[in-house]
C-alpha positions as a Python dict, from the first residue, in 0.01 Angstrom:
ca = {
    (1, 'M'): (0, 0, 0),
    (2, 'S'): (-151, 18, -346),
    (3, 'F'): (-368, 304, -471),
    (4, 'F'): (-544, 364, -798),
    (5, 'S'): (-468, 670, -1006),
    (6, 'F'): (-704, 689, -1295),
    (7, 'F'): (-636, 1040, -1423),
    (8, 'G'): (-517, 1027, -1785),
    (9, 'K'): (-606, 656, -1821),
    (10, 'S'): (-883, 495, -2023),
    (11, 'G'): (-1199, 383, -1849),
    (12, 'S'): (-1095, 17, -1844),
    (13, 'E'): (-724, 30, -1742),
    (14, 'S'): (-518, 186, -1469),
    (15, 'E'): (-158, 162, -1347),
    (16, 'D'): (-61, 60, -998),
    (17, 'E'): (220, 220, -798),
    (18, 'N'): (471, 8, -986),
    (19, 'G'): (340, 128, -1325),
    (20, 'E'): (184, -209, -1406),
    (21, 'R'): (-138, -203, -1610),
    (22, 'M'): (-442, -340, -1427),
    (23, 'Q'): (-771, -436, -1595),
    (24, 'M'): (-1045, -281, -1381),
    (25, 'G'): (-1289, -554, -1486),
    (26, 'T'): (-1085, -803, -1283),
    (27, 'F'): (-1202, -629, -967),
    (28, 'K'): (-1574, -583, -1029),
    (29, 'G'): (-1789, -836, -844),
    (30, 'R'): (-1505, -955, -619),
    (31, 'L'): (-1530, -964, -237),
    (32, 'A'): (-1288, -776, -14),
    (33, 'R'): (-1260, -677, 351),
    (34, 'A'): (-1292, -322, 487),
    (35, 'T'): (-963, -252, 670),
    (36, 'T'): (-1093, 90, 793),
    (37, 'P'): (-1445, 211, 842),
    (38, 'L'): (-1586, 333, 519),
    (39, 'K'): (-1745, 670, 599),
    (40, 'S'): (-1798, 712, 235),
    (41, 'M'): (-1417, 674, 181),
    (42, 'G'): (-1183, 424, 341),
    (43, 'F'): (-958, 128, 261),
    (44, 'I'): (-1020, -229, 168),
    (45, 'T'): (-797, -533, 138),
    (46, 'L'): (-815, -773, -162),
    (47, 'D'): (-563, -1051, -217),
    (48, 'G'): (-326, -898, 39),
    (49, 'Q'): (-326, -557, -129),
    (50, 'T'): (-481, -242, 17),
    (51, 'Y'): (-692, -12, -202),
    (52, 'E'): (-878, 311, -143),
    (53, 'A'): (-1253, 263, -185),
    (54, 'M'): (-1577, 457, -168),
    (55, 'S'): (-1896, 311, -26),
    (56, 'T'): (-2207, 352, -233),
    (57, 'Q'): (-2427, 279, 69),
    (58, 'G'): (-2295, 520, 331),
    (59, 'F'): (-2119, 387, 637),
    (60, 'I'): (-1965, 38, 639),
    (61, 'P'): (-1788, -77, 960),
    (62, 'E'): (-1425, -186, 967),
    (63, 'G'): (-1391, -561, 917),
    (64, 'S'): (-1703, -588, 702),
    (65, 'L'): (-1715, -795, 385),
    (66, 'V'): (-1768, -573, 84),
    (67, 'K'): (-1842, -633, -285),
    (68, 'I'): (-1662, -427, -546),
    (69, 'T'): (-1919, -265, -769),
    (70, 'G'): (-1712, -50, -1000),
    (71, 'F'): (-1503, 267, -1012),
    (72, 'N'): (-1572, 633, -955),
    (73, 'M'): (-1329, 932, -963),
    (74, 'G'): (-1026, 710, -937),
    (75, 'N'): (-1142, 485, -660),
    (76, 'L'): (-1305, 141, -631),
    (77, 'T'): (-1673, 159, -536),
    (78, 'V'): (-1806, -94, -289),
    (79, 'E'): (-2124, -200, -115),
    (80, 'S'): (-2181, -420, 185),
    (81, 'A'): (-2183, -793, 114),
    (82, 'E'): (-2315, -888, 455),
}
């Protein structure tokens, strides 16, 4: 399971759990699937990887298609794409 840790990083890069640099711009606008209900916070799956995410629209049910809109406080931000 992959998680973002943005503390101490620039606004455009982060490191994954293996210490590899990730460009945050590569996520914005992409579609993912909610693997848990997003009651503000939850988890999404993108390309077989699981990420912690925060809904910008309130509750999103498990299994819903979501669009990654950005990053906030170390988490991906998403909105419903359905």
